[in-house]
PDB file of N, CA, C and O in Angstrom:
ATOM      1  N   UNK A   1      22.137  72.055  36.405  1.00  0.00           N
ATOM      2  CA  UNK A   1      23.445  71.754  35.862  1.00  0.00           C
ATOM      3  C   UNK A   1      24.523  72.334  36.782  1.00  0.00           C
ATOM      4  O   UNK A   1      24.349  73.379  37.410  1.00  0.00           O
ATOM      5  N   UNK A   2      25.608  71.632  36.830  1.00  0.00           N
ATOM      6  CA  UNK A   2      26.706  72.084  37.681  1.00  0.00           C
ATOM      7  C   UNK A   2      27.607  73.061  36.933  1.00  0.00           C
ATOM      8  O   UNK A   2      27.569  73.166  35.707  1.00  0.00           O
ATOM      9  N   UNK A   3      28.403  73.758  37.698  1.00  0.00           N
ATOM     10  CA  UNK A   3      29.362  74.688  37.088  1.00  0.00           C
ATOM     11  C   UNK A   3      30.365  73.917  36.225  1.00  0.00           C
ATOM     12  O   UNK A   3      30.778  74.392  35.168  1.00  0.00           O
ATOM     13  N   UNK A   4      30.754  72.716  36.689  1.00  0.00           N
ATOM     14  CA  UNK A   4      31.683  71.894  35.907  1.00  0.00           C
ATOM     15  C   UNK A   4      31.097  71.557  34.542  1.00  0.00           C
ATOM     16  O   UNK A   4      31.812  71.554  33.540  1.00  0.00           O
ATOM     17  N   UNK A   5      29.796  71.273  34.502  1.00  0.00           N
ATOM     18  CA  UNK A   5      29.151  70.963  33.227  1.00  0.00           C
ATOM     19  C   UNK A   5      29.231  72.162  32.286  1.00  0.00           C
ATOM     20  O   UNK A   5      29.544  72.011  31.105  1.00  0.00           O
ATOM     21  N   UNK A   6      28.950  73.337  32.805  1.00  0.00           N
ATOM     22  CA  UNK A   6      28.973  74.540  31.972  1.00  0.00           C
ATOM     23  C   UNK A   6      30.365  74.782  31.390  1.00  0.00           C
ATOM     24  O   UNK A   6      30.492  75.144  30.220  1.00  0.00           O
ATOM     25  N   UNK A   7      31.400  74.587  32.192  1.00  0.00           N
ATOM     26  CA  UNK A   7      32.775  74.763  31.707  1.00  0.00           C
ATOM     27  C   UNK A   7      33.105  73.684  30.681  1.00  0.00           C
ATOM     28  O   UNK A   7      33.680  73.983  29.634  1.00  0.00           O
ATOM     29  N   UNK A   8      32.745  72.426  30.971  1.00  0.00           N
ATOM     30  CA  UNK A   8      33.014  71.315  30.052  1.00  0.00           C
ATOM     31  C   UNK A   8      32.313  71.548  28.718  1.00  0.00           C
ATOM     32  O   UNK A   8      32.902  71.343  27.657  1.00  0.00           O
ATOM     33  N   UNK A   9      31.064  71.972  28.775  1.00  0.00           N
ATOM     34  CA  UNK A   9      30.295  72.236  27.556  1.00  0.00           C
ATOM     35  C   UNK A   9      30.950  73.346  26.734  1.00  0.00           C
ATOM     36  O   UNK A   9      31.065  73.237  25.513  1.00  0.00           O
ATOM     37  N   UNK A  10      31.371  74.393  27.397  1.00  0.00           N
ATOM     38  CA  UNK A  10      32.026  75.508  26.710  1.00  0.00           C
ATOM     39  C   UNK A  10      33.325  75.060  26.038  1.00  0.00           C
ATOM     40  O   UNK A  10      33.587  75.426  24.892  1.00  0.00           O
ATOM     41  N   UNK A  11      34.133  74.275  26.741  1.00  0.00           N
ATOM     42  CA  UNK A  11      35.395  73.792  26.169  1.00  0.00           C
ATOM     43  C   UNK A  11      35.155  72.922  24.939  1.00  0.00           C
ATOM     44  O   UNK A  11      35.766  73.135  23.892  1.00  0.00           O
ATOM     45  N   UNK A  12      34.263  71.941  25.072  1.00  0.00           N
ATOM     46  CA  UNK A  12      34.013  71.010  23.962  1.00  0.00           C
ATOM     47  C   UNK A  12      33.362  71.729  22.786  1.00  0.00           C
ATOM     48  O   UNK A  12      33.784  71.550  21.643  1.00  0.00           O
ATOM     49  N   UNK A  13      32.352  72.529  23.046  1.00  0.00           N
ATOM     50  CA  UNK A  13      31.649  73.231  21.973  1.00  0.00           C
ATOM     51  C   UNK A  13      32.578  74.189  21.236  1.00  0.00           C
ATOM     52  O   UNK A  13      32.538  74.274  20.008  1.00  0.00           O
ATOM     53  N   UNK A  14      33.401  74.898  21.970  1.00  0.00           N
ATOM     54  CA  UNK A  14      34.353  75.824  21.340  1.00  0.00           C
ATOM     55  C   UNK A  14      35.355  75.081  20.472  1.00  0.00           C
ATOM     56  O   UNK A  14      35.670  75.510  19.362  1.00  0.00           O
ATOM     57  N   UNK A  15      35.850  73.969  20.985  1.00  0.00           N
ATOM     58  CA  UNK A  15      36.835  73.186  20.242  1.00  0.00           C
ATOM     59  C   UNK A  15      36.221  72.637  18.953  1.00  0.00           C
ATOM     60  O   UNK A  15      36.866  72.642  17.905  1.00  0.00           O
ATOM     61  N   UNK A  16      34.988  72.169  19.029  1.00  0.00           N
ATOM     62  CA  UNK A  16      34.308  71.651  17.838  1.00  0.00           C
ATOM     63  C   UNK A  16      34.113  72.764  16.813  1.00  0.00           C
ATOM     64  O   UNK A  16      34.318  72.549  15.618  1.00  0.00           O
ATOM     65  N   UNK A  17      33.724  73.935  17.267  1.00  0.00           N
ATOM     66  CA  UNK A  17      33.422  75.024  16.331  1.00  0.00           C
ATOM     67  C   UNK A  17      34.645  75.509  15.561  1.00  0.00           C
ATOM     68  O   UNK A  17      34.501  76.058  14.469  1.00  0.00           O
ATOM     69  N   UNK A  18      35.843  75.319  16.105  1.00  0.00           N
ATOM     70  CA  UNK A  18      37.041  75.768  15.385  1.00  0.00           C
ATOM     71  C   UNK A  18      37.712  74.650  14.591  1.00  0.00           C
ATOM     72  O   UNK A  18      38.710  74.887  13.909  1.00  0.00           O
ATOM     73  N   UNK A  19      37.172  73.435  14.674  1.00  0.00           N
ATOM     74  CA  UNK A  19      37.748  72.316  13.927  1.00  0.00           C
ATOM     75  C   UNK A  19      37.179  72.335  12.512  1.00  0.00           C
ATOM     76  O   UNK A  19      35.994  72.072  12.310  1.00  0.00           O
ATOM     77  N   UNK A  20      38.011  72.639  11.555  1.00  0.00           N
ATOM     78  CA  UNK A  20      37.571  72.786  10.160  1.00  0.00           C
ATOM     79  C   UNK A  20      38.556  72.120   9.204  1.00  0.00           C
ATOM     80  O   UNK A  20      39.676  71.780   9.585  1.00  0.00           O
ATOM     81  N   UNK A  21      38.134  71.944   7.988  1.00  0.00           N
ATOM     82  CA  UNK A  21      38.980  71.515   6.881  1.00  0.00           C
ATOM     83  C   UNK A  21      39.871  70.321   7.118  1.00  0.00           C
ATOM     84  O   UNK A  21      39.407  69.240   7.480  1.00  0.00           O
ATOM     85  N   UNK A  22      41.174  70.530   6.908  1.00  0.00           N
ATOM     86  CA  UNK A  22      42.140  69.438   6.999  1.00  0.00           C
ATOM     87  C   UNK A  22      42.203  68.839   8.396  1.00  0.00           C
ATOM     88  O   UNK A  22      42.360  67.627   8.542  1.00  0.00           O
ATOM     89  N   UNK A  23      42.082  69.671   9.425  1.00  0.00           N
ATOM     90  CA  UNK A  23      42.107  69.157  10.799  1.00  0.00           C
ATOM     91  C   UNK A  23      40.939  68.206  11.021  1.00  0.00           C
ATOM     92  O   UNK A  23      41.083  67.180  11.686  1.00  0.00           O
ATOM     93  N   UNK A  24      39.798  68.545  10.471  1.00  0.00           N
ATOM     94  CA  UNK A  24      38.619  67.699  10.590  1.00  0.00           C
ATOM     95  C   UNK A  24      38.846  66.365   9.886  1.00  0.00           C
ATOM     96  O   UNK A  24      38.492  65.311  10.414  1.00  0.00           O
ATOM     97  N   UNK A  25      39.430  66.412   8.709  1.00  0.00           N
ATOM     98  CA  UNK A  25      39.697  65.190   7.947  1.00  0.00           C
ATOM     99  C   UNK A  25      40.707  64.292   8.649  1.00  0.00           C
ATOM    100  O   UNK A  25      40.645  63.070   8.512  1.00  0.00           O
ATOM    101  N   UNK A  26      41.636  64.879   9.401  1.00  0.00           N
ATOM    102  CA  UNK A  26      42.622  64.088  10.138  1.00  0.00           C
ATOM    103  C   UNK A  26      42.009  63.393  11.345  1.00  0.00           C
ATOM    104  O   UNK A  26      42.443  62.304  11.720  1.00  0.00           O
ATOM    105  N   UNK A  27      41.011  64.007  11.953  1.00  0.00           N
ATOM    106  CA  UNK A  27      40.404  63.465  13.168  1.00  0.00           C
ATOM    107  C   UNK A  27      39.350  62.411  12.865  1.00  0.00           C
ATOM    108  O   UNK A  27      39.306  61.367  13.516  1.00  0.00           O
ATOM    109  N   UNK A  28      38.502  62.679  11.882  1.00  0.00           N
ATOM    110  CA  UNK A  28      37.367  61.800  11.584  1.00  0.00           C
ATOM    111  C   UNK A  28      37.846  60.545  10.862  1.00  0.00           C
ATOM    112  O   UNK A  28      38.526  60.647   9.841  1.00  0.00           O
ATOM    113  N   UNK A  29      37.501  59.360  11.375  1.00  0.00           N
ATOM    114  CA  UNK A  29      37.913  58.124  10.703  1.00  0.00           C
ATOM    115  C   UNK A  29      37.136  57.922   9.396  1.00  0.00           C
ATOM    116  O   UNK A  29      36.042  58.463   9.234  1.00  0.00           O
ATOM    117  N   UNK A  30      37.697  57.150   8.472  1.00  0.00           N
ATOM    118  CA  UNK A  30      37.040  56.937   7.176  1.00  0.00           C
ATOM    119  C   UNK A  30      35.669  56.263   7.290  1.00  0.00           C
ATOM    120  O   UNK A  30      34.851  56.371   6.377  1.00  0.00           O
ATOM    121  N   UNK A  31      35.415  55.578   8.390  1.00  0.00           N
ATOM    122  CA  UNK A  31      34.133  54.887   8.554  1.00  0.00           C
ATOM    123  C   UNK A  31      32.970  55.854   8.799  1.00  0.00           C
ATOM    124  O   UNK A  31      31.809  55.448   8.741  1.00  0.00           O
ATOM    125  N   UNK A  32      33.265  57.109   9.069  1.00  0.00           N
ATOM    126  CA  UNK A  32      32.218  58.108   9.299  1.00  0.00           C
ATOM    127  C   UNK A  32      32.108  59.001   8.071  1.00  0.00           C
ATOM    128  O   UNK A  32      33.098  59.556   7.595  1.00  0.00           O
ATOM    129  N   UNK A  33      30.894  59.128   7.575  1.00  0.00           N
ATOM    130  CA  UNK A  33      30.624  59.983   6.421  1.00  0.00           C
ATOM    131  C   UNK A  33      30.770  61.440   6.858  1.00  0.00           C
ATOM    132  O   UNK A  33      29.976  61.938   7.656  1.00  0.00           O
ATOM    133  N   UNK A  34      31.771  62.105   6.340  1.00  0.00           N
ATOM    134  CA  UNK A  34      32.091  63.471   6.774  1.00  0.00           C
ATOM    135  C   UNK A  34      30.993  64.472   6.413  1.00  0.00           C
ATOM    136  O   UNK A  34      30.971  65.579   6.950  1.00  0.00           O
ATOM    137  N   UNK A  35      30.087  64.099   5.515  1.00  0.00           N
ATOM    138  CA  UNK A  35      28.983  64.995   5.171  1.00  0.00           C
ATOM    139  C   UNK A  35      27.797  64.826   6.120  1.00  0.00           C
ATOM    140  O   UNK A  35      26.861  65.625   6.083  1.00  0.00           O
ATOM    141  N   UNK A  36      27.826  63.800   6.966  1.00  0.00           N
ATOM    142  CA  UNK A  36      26.761  63.589   7.945  1.00  0.00           C
ATOM    143  C   UNK A  36      27.109  64.378   9.208  1.00  0.00           C
ATOM    144  O   UNK A  36      27.853  63.904  10.066  1.00  0.00           O
ATOM    145  N   UNK A  37      26.570  65.559   9.303  1.00  0.00           N
ATOM    146  CA  UNK A  37      26.922  66.497  10.377  1.00  0.00           C
ATOM    147  C   UNK A  37      26.668  65.920  11.774  1.00  0.00           C
ATOM    148  O   UNK A  37      27.463  66.141  12.688  1.00  0.00           O
ATOM    149  N   UNK A  38      25.575  65.188  11.940  1.00  0.00           N
ATOM    150  CA  UNK A  38      25.238  64.631  13.257  1.00  0.00           C
ATOM    151  C   UNK A  38      26.287  63.605  13.697  1.00  0.00           C
ATOM    152  O   UNK A  38      26.743  63.631  14.840  1.00  0.00           O
ATOM    153  N   UNK A  39      26.664  62.709  12.794  1.00  0.00           N
ATOM    154  CA  UNK A  39      27.676  61.700  13.124  1.00  0.00           C
ATOM    155  C   UNK A  39      29.031  62.342  13.408  1.00  0.00           C
ATOM    156  O   UNK A  39      29.738  61.933  14.329  1.00  0.00           O
ATOM    157  N   UNK A  40      29.384  63.340  12.622  1.00  0.00           N
ATOM    158  CA  UNK A  40      30.656  64.045  12.824  1.00  0.00           C
ATOM    159  C   UNK A  40      30.647  64.751  14.176  1.00  0.00           C
ATOM    160  O   UNK A  40      31.625  64.684  14.920  1.00  0.00           O
ATOM    161  N   UNK A  41      29.551  65.422  14.492  1.00  0.00           N
ATOM    162  CA  UNK A  41      29.440  66.135  15.764  1.00  0.00           C
ATOM    163  C   UNK A  41      29.549  65.170  16.947  1.00  0.00           C
ATOM    164  O   UNK A  41      30.258  65.448  17.914  1.00  0.00           O
ATOM    165  N   UNK A  42      28.853  64.044  16.869  1.00  0.00           N
ATOM    166  CA  UNK A  42      28.914  63.052  17.945  1.00  0.00           C
ATOM    167  C   UNK A  42      30.327  62.513  18.103  1.00  0.00           C
ATOM    168  O   UNK A  42      30.821  62.381  19.222  1.00  0.00           O
ATOM    169  N   UNK A  43      30.978  62.203  16.993  1.00  0.00           N
ATOM    170  CA  UNK A  43      32.347  61.689  17.071  1.00  0.00           C
ATOM    171  C   UNK A  43      33.289  62.734  17.673  1.00  0.00           C
ATOM    172  O   UNK A  43      34.117  62.406  18.523  1.00  0.00           O
ATOM    173  N   UNK A  44      33.167  63.980  17.240  1.00  0.00           N
ATOM    174  CA  UNK A  44      34.042  65.037  17.755  1.00  0.00           C
ATOM    175  C   UNK A  44      33.831  65.261  19.251  1.00  0.00           C
ATOM    176  O   UNK A  44      34.792  65.496  19.983  1.00  0.00           O
ATOM    177  N   UNK A  45      32.597  65.190  19.704  1.00  0.00           N
ATOM    178  CA  UNK A  45      32.323  65.359  21.135  1.00  0.00           C
ATOM    179  C   UNK A  45      33.043  64.280  21.941  1.00  0.00           C
ATOM    180  O   UNK A  45      33.641  64.575  22.976  1.00  0.00           O
ATOM    181  N   UNK A  46      32.990  63.033  21.474  1.00  0.00           N
ATOM    182  CA  UNK A  46      33.687  61.954  22.178  1.00  0.00           C
ATOM    183  C   UNK A  46      35.199  62.126  22.067  1.00  0.00           C
ATOM    184  O   UNK A  46      35.928  61.893  23.031  1.00  0.00           O
ATOM    185  N   UNK A  47      35.661  62.531  20.901  1.00  0.00           N
ATOM    186  CA  UNK A  47      37.096  62.735  20.684  1.00  0.00           C
ATOM    187  C   UNK A  47      37.636  63.801  21.640  1.00  0.00           C
ATOM    188  O   UNK A  47      38.667  63.600  22.281  1.00  0.00           O
ATOM    189  N   UNK A  48      36.943  64.923  21.733  1.00  0.00           N
ATOM    190  CA  UNK A  48      37.415  66.003  22.596  1.00  0.00           C
ATOM    191  C   UNK A  48      37.213  65.691  24.073  1.00  0.00           C
ATOM    192  O   UNK A  48      37.983  66.160  24.912  1.00  0.00           O
ATOM    193  N   UNK A  49      36.198  64.912  24.403  1.00  0.00           N
ATOM    194  CA  UNK A  49      36.043  64.483  25.791  1.00  0.00           C
ATOM    195  C   UNK A  49      37.239  63.627  26.193  1.00  0.00           C
ATOM    196  O   UNK A  49      37.800  63.810  27.274  1.00  0.00           O
ATOM    197  N   UNK A  50      37.630  62.697  25.329  1.00  0.00           N
ATOM    198  CA  UNK A  50      38.830  61.881  25.586  1.00  0.00           C
ATOM    199  C   UNK A  50      40.056  62.775  25.752  1.00  0.00           C
ATOM    200  O   UNK A  50      40.871  62.567  26.651  1.00  0.00           O
ATOM    201  N   UNK A  51      40.177  63.763  24.884  1.00  0.00           N
ATOM    202  CA  UNK A  51      41.315  64.686  24.942  1.00  0.00           C
ATOM    203  C   UNK A  51      41.333  65.445  26.272  1.00  0.00           C
ATOM    204  O   UNK A  51      42.362  65.491  26.947  1.00  0.00           O
ATOM    205  N   UNK A  52      40.213  66.030  26.641  1.00  0.00           N
ATOM    206  CA  UNK A  52      40.175  66.848  27.853  1.00  0.00           C
ATOM    207  C   UNK A  52      40.342  66.029  29.127  1.00  0.00           C
ATOM    208  O   UNK A  52      40.773  66.565  30.148  1.00  0.00           O
ATOM    209  N   UNK A  53      40.013  64.753  29.087  1.00  0.00           N
ATOM    210  CA  UNK A  53      40.215  63.902  30.263  1.00  0.00           C
ATOM    211  C   UNK A  53      41.694  63.670  30.544  1.00  0.00           C
ATOM    212  O   UNK A  53      42.049  63.169  31.611  1.00  0.00           O
ATOM    213  N   UNK A  54      42.563  64.031  29.595  1.00  0.00           N
ATOM    214  CA  UNK A  54      44.010  63.848  29.780  1.00  0.00           C
ATOM    215  C   UNK A  54      44.748  65.177  29.944  1.00  0.00           C
ATOM    216  O   UNK A  54      45.977  65.210  29.905  1.00  0.00           O
ATOM    217  N   UNK A  55      44.014  66.263  30.126  1.00  0.00           N
ATOM    218  CA  UNK A  55      44.643  67.582  30.257  1.00  0.00           C
ATOM    219  C   UNK A  55      44.418  68.144  31.655  1.00  0.00           C
ATOM    220  O   UNK A  55      43.801  67.505  32.507  1.00  0.00           O
ATOM    221  N   UNK A  56      44.923  69.334  31.870  1.00  0.00           N
ATOM    222  CA  UNK A  56      44.733  69.999  33.160  1.00  0.00           C
ATOM    223  C   UNK A  56      43.267  70.354  33.413  1.00  0.00           C
ATOM    224  O   UNK A  56      42.907  70.731  34.528  1.00  0.00           O
ATOM    225  N   UNK A  57      42.429  70.239  32.400  1.00  0.00           N
ATOM    226  CA  UNK A  57      41.003  70.533  32.536  1.00  0.00           C
ATOM    227  C   UNK A  57      40.192  69.300  32.931  1.00  0.00           C
ATOM    228  O   UNK A  57      38.966  69.376  33.014  1.00  0.00           O
ATOM    229  N   UNK A  58      40.842  68.186  33.171  1.00  0.00           N
ATOM    230  CA  UNK A  58      40.157  66.918  33.436  1.00  0.00           C
ATOM    231  C   UNK A  58      39.167  67.005  34.593  1.00  0.00           C
ATOM    232  O   UNK A  58      38.123  66.355  34.559  1.00  0.00           O
ATOM    233  N   UNK A  59      39.476  67.788  35.599  1.00  0.00           N
ATOM    234  CA  UNK A  59      38.589  67.849  36.768  1.00  0.00           C
ATOM    235  C   UNK A  59      37.191  68.367  36.415  1.00  0.00           C
ATOM    236  O   UNK A  59      36.233  68.055  37.122  1.00  0.00           O
ATOM    237  N   UNK A  60      37.055  69.133  35.361  1.00  0.00           N
ATOM    238  CA  UNK A  60      35.730  69.587  34.940  1.00  0.00           C
ATOM    239  C   UNK A  60      34.904  68.439  34.368  1.00  0.00           C
ATOM    240  O   UNK A  60      33.675  68.467  34.430  1.00  0.00           O
ATOM    241  N   UNK A  61      35.560  67.453  33.824  1.00  0.00           N
ATOM    242  CA  UNK A  61      34.885  66.357  33.139  1.00  0.00           C
ATOM    243  C   UNK A  61      34.699  65.127  34.022  1.00  0.00           C
ATOM    244  O   UNK A  61      33.745  64.372  33.831  1.00  0.00           O
ATOM    245  N   UNK A  62      35.584  64.918  34.972  1.00  0.00           N
ATOM    246  CA  UNK A  62      35.563  63.698  35.776  1.00  0.00           C
ATOM    247  C   UNK A  62      34.374  63.615  36.720  1.00  0.00           C
ATOM    248  O   UNK A  62      33.976  62.515  37.102  1.00  0.00           O
ATOM    249  N   UNK A  63      33.805  64.730  37.100  1.00  0.00           N
ATOM    250  CA  UNK A  63      32.718  64.722  38.071  1.00  0.00           C
ATOM    251  C   UNK A  63      31.346  64.939  37.439  1.00  0.00           C
ATOM    252  O   UNK A  63      30.380  65.226  38.146  1.00  0.00           O
ATOM    253  N   UNK A  64      31.250  64.806  36.132  1.00  0.00           N
ATOM    254  CA  UNK A  64      29.962  64.989  35.469  1.00  0.00           C
ATOM    255  C   UNK A  64      29.039  63.816  35.770  1.00  0.00           C
ATOM    256  O   UNK A  64      29.483  62.671  35.858  1.00  0.00           O
ATOM    257  N   UNK A  65      27.752  64.112  35.926  1.00  0.00           N
ATOM    258  CA  UNK A  65      26.763  63.066  36.151  1.00  0.00           C
ATOM    259  C   UNK A  65      26.441  62.383  34.825  1.00  0.00           C
ATOM    260  O   UNK A  65      26.828  62.861  33.759  1.00  0.00           O
ATOM    261  N   UNK A  66      25.733  61.265  34.905  1.00  0.00           N
ATOM    262  CA  UNK A  66      25.321  60.561  33.679  1.00  0.00           C
ATOM    263  C   UNK A  66      24.475  61.476  32.794  1.00  0.00           C
ATOM    264  O   UNK A  66      24.638  61.498  31.574  1.00  0.00           O
ATOM    265  N   UNK A  67      23.582  62.220  33.414  1.00  0.00           N
ATOM    266  CA  UNK A  67      22.710  63.122  32.658  1.00  0.00           C
ATOM    267  C   UNK A  67      23.535  64.204  31.962  1.00  0.00           C
ATOM    268  O   UNK A  67      23.285  64.523  30.799  1.00  0.00           O
ATOM    269  N   UNK A  68      24.509  64.765  32.661  1.00  0.00           N
ATOM    270  CA  UNK A  68      25.351  65.804  32.070  1.00  0.00           C
ATOM    271  C   UNK A  68      26.204  65.241  30.938  1.00  0.00           C
ATOM    272  O   UNK A  68      26.379  65.892  29.908  1.00  0.00           O
ATOM    273  N   UNK A  69      26.736  64.029  31.126  1.00  0.00           N
ATOM    274  CA  UNK A  69      27.492  63.382  30.046  1.00  0.00           C
ATOM    275  C   UNK A  69      26.606  63.164  28.833  1.00  0.00           C
ATOM    276  O   UNK A  69      27.023  63.392  27.697  1.00  0.00           O
ATOM    277  N   UNK A  70      25.379  62.720  29.080  1.00  0.00           N
ATOM    278  CA  UNK A  70      24.426  62.492  28.000  1.00  0.00           C
ATOM    279  C   UNK A  70      24.189  63.773  27.207  1.00  0.00           C
ATOM    280  O   UNK A  70      24.163  63.751  25.977  1.00  0.00           O
ATOM    281  N   UNK A  71      24.019  64.872  27.905  1.00  0.00           N
ATOM    282  CA  UNK A  71      23.774  66.145  27.229  1.00  0.00           C
ATOM    283  C   UNK A  71      25.025  66.659  26.526  1.00  0.00           C
ATOM    284  O   UNK A  71      24.941  67.209  25.428  1.00  0.00           O
ATOM    285  N   UNK A  72      26.174  66.483  27.149  1.00  0.00           N
ATOM    286  CA  UNK A  72      27.423  66.950  26.548  1.00  0.00           C
ATOM    287  C   UNK A  72      27.736  66.188  25.263  1.00  0.00           C
ATOM    288  O   UNK A  72      28.143  66.778  24.263  1.00  0.00           O
ATOM    289  N   UNK A  73      27.539  64.854  25.302  1.00  0.00           N
ATOM    290  CA  UNK A  73      27.828  64.022  24.137  1.00  0.00           C
ATOM    291  C   UNK A  73      26.667  63.972  23.147  1.00  0.00           C
ATOM    292  O   UNK A  73      26.805  63.447  22.042  1.00  0.00           O
ATOM    293  N   UNK A  74      25.525  64.522  23.554  1.00  0.00           N
ATOM    294  CA  UNK A  74      24.307  64.472  22.739  1.00  0.00           C
ATOM    295  C   UNK A  74      23.944  63.035  22.388  1.00  0.00           C
ATOM    296  O   UNK A  74      23.649  62.710  21.238  1.00  0.00           O
ATOM    297  N   UNK A  75      23.974  62.180  23.415  1.00  0.00           N
ATOM    298  CA  UNK A  75      23.619  60.774  23.286  1.00  0.00           C
ATOM    299  C   UNK A  75      22.608  60.430  24.373  1.00  0.00           C
ATOM    300  O   UNK A  75      22.608  61.057  25.433  1.00  0.00           O
ATOM    301  N   UNK A  76      21.731  59.430  24.123  1.00  0.00           N
ATOM    302  CA  UNK A  76      20.866  58.961  25.206  1.00  0.00           C
ATOM    303  C   UNK A  76      21.728  58.386  26.334  1.00  0.00           C
ATOM    304  O   UNK A  76      22.833  57.903  26.087  1.00  0.00           O
ATOM    305  N   UNK A  77      21.230  58.438  27.556  1.00  0.00           N
ATOM    306  CA  UNK A  77      22.002  57.957  28.706  1.00  0.00           C
ATOM    307  C   UNK A  77      22.475  56.523  28.491  1.00  0.00           C
ATOM    308  O   UNK A  77      23.605  56.191  28.847  1.00  0.00           O
ATOM    309  N   UNK A  78      21.631  55.669  27.916  1.00  0.00           N
ATOM    310  CA  UNK A  78      21.999  54.270  27.684  1.00  0.00           C
ATOM    311  C   UNK A  78      23.077  54.086  26.630  1.00  0.00           C
ATOM    312  O   UNK A  78      23.677  53.014  26.544  1.00  0.00           O
ATOM    313  N   UNK A  79      23.335  55.112  25.825  1.00  0.00           N
ATOM    314  CA  UNK A  79      24.327  55.006  24.745  1.00  0.00           C
ATOM    315  C   UNK A  79      25.679  55.604  25.119  1.00  0.00           C
ATOM    316  O   UNK A  79      26.592  55.622  24.293  1.00  0.00           O
ATOM    317  N   UNK A  80      25.822  56.091  26.344  1.00  0.00           N
ATOM    318  CA  UNK A  80      27.100  56.667  26.771  1.00  0.00           C
ATOM    319  C   UNK A  80      28.118  55.536  26.890  1.00  0.00           C
ATOM    320  O   UNK A  80      27.867  54.559  27.595  1.00  0.00           O
ATOM    321  N   UNK A  81      29.251  55.648  26.220  1.00  0.00           N
ATOM    322  CA  UNK A  81      30.275  54.602  26.327  1.00  0.00           C
ATOM    323  C   UNK A  81      30.689  54.377  27.786  1.00  0.00           C
ATOM    324  O   UNK A  81      30.860  55.327  28.550  1.00  0.00           O
ATOM    325  N   UNK A  82      30.844  53.106  28.153  1.00  0.00           N
ATOM    326  CA  UNK A  82      31.159  52.739  29.539  1.00  0.00           C
ATOM    327  C   UNK A  82      32.438  53.387  30.049  1.00  0.00           C
ATOM    328  O   UNK A  82      32.564  53.635  31.249  1.00  0.00           O
ATOM    329  N   UNK A  83      33.382  53.665  29.168  1.00  0.00           N
ATOM    330  CA  UNK A  83      34.653  54.242  29.617  1.00  0.00           C
ATOM    331  C   UNK A  83      34.462  55.588  30.311  1.00  0.00           C
ATOM    332  O   UNK A  83      35.325  56.009  31.081  1.00  0.00           O
ATOM    333  N   UNK A  84      33.349  56.267  30.051  1.00  0.00           N
ATOM    334  CA  UNK A  84      33.094  57.557  30.690  1.00  0.00           C
ATOM    335  C   UNK A  84      32.355  57.412  32.019  1.00  0.00           C
ATOM    336  O   UNK A  84      32.265  58.369  32.789  1.00  0.00           O
ATOM    337  N   UNK A  85      31.832  56.230  32.283  1.00  0.00           N
ATOM    338  CA  UNK A  85      31.021  56.025  33.478  1.00  0.00           C
ATOM    339  C   UNK A  85      31.794  55.411  34.632  1.00  0.00           C
ATOM    340  O   UNK A  85      31.274  55.337  35.745  1.00  0.00           O
ATOM    341  N   UNK A  86      33.002  54.977  34.398  1.00  0.00           N
ATOM    342  CA  UNK A  86      33.780  54.324  35.465  1.00  0.00           C
ATOM    343  C   UNK A  86      34.397  55.316  36.410  1.00  0.00           C
ATOM    344  O   UNK A  86      35.078  54.924  37.357  1.00  0.00           O
TER     345      UNK A  86
END
C-alpha cells in the first residue's frame, strides 16, 4: 500500500466514525435503510471520497490504484464507480 492510501484511509475512516445522529440522517438518502450498517458505510465512503476529491487533500485520493480504491470503498474492483477510475 502506498503512503497516499494510508492517509486517504485515515481521513475517510475518521470522518465516518464521527458522523452520527442528525448529520447522518442529512447525508444518507431515503433509499438507503439507515439501519443497514453495511449499506450506510459503503454510501458514506463514497460520499466522503467525493468530498475529499474537492478539497486540499485531493492529491492523496487522485493517485490511488484500483486495488486501493476497492479497499478504501470496501467494494469489489468491478463495482468501483467509473467516476473514480478516470
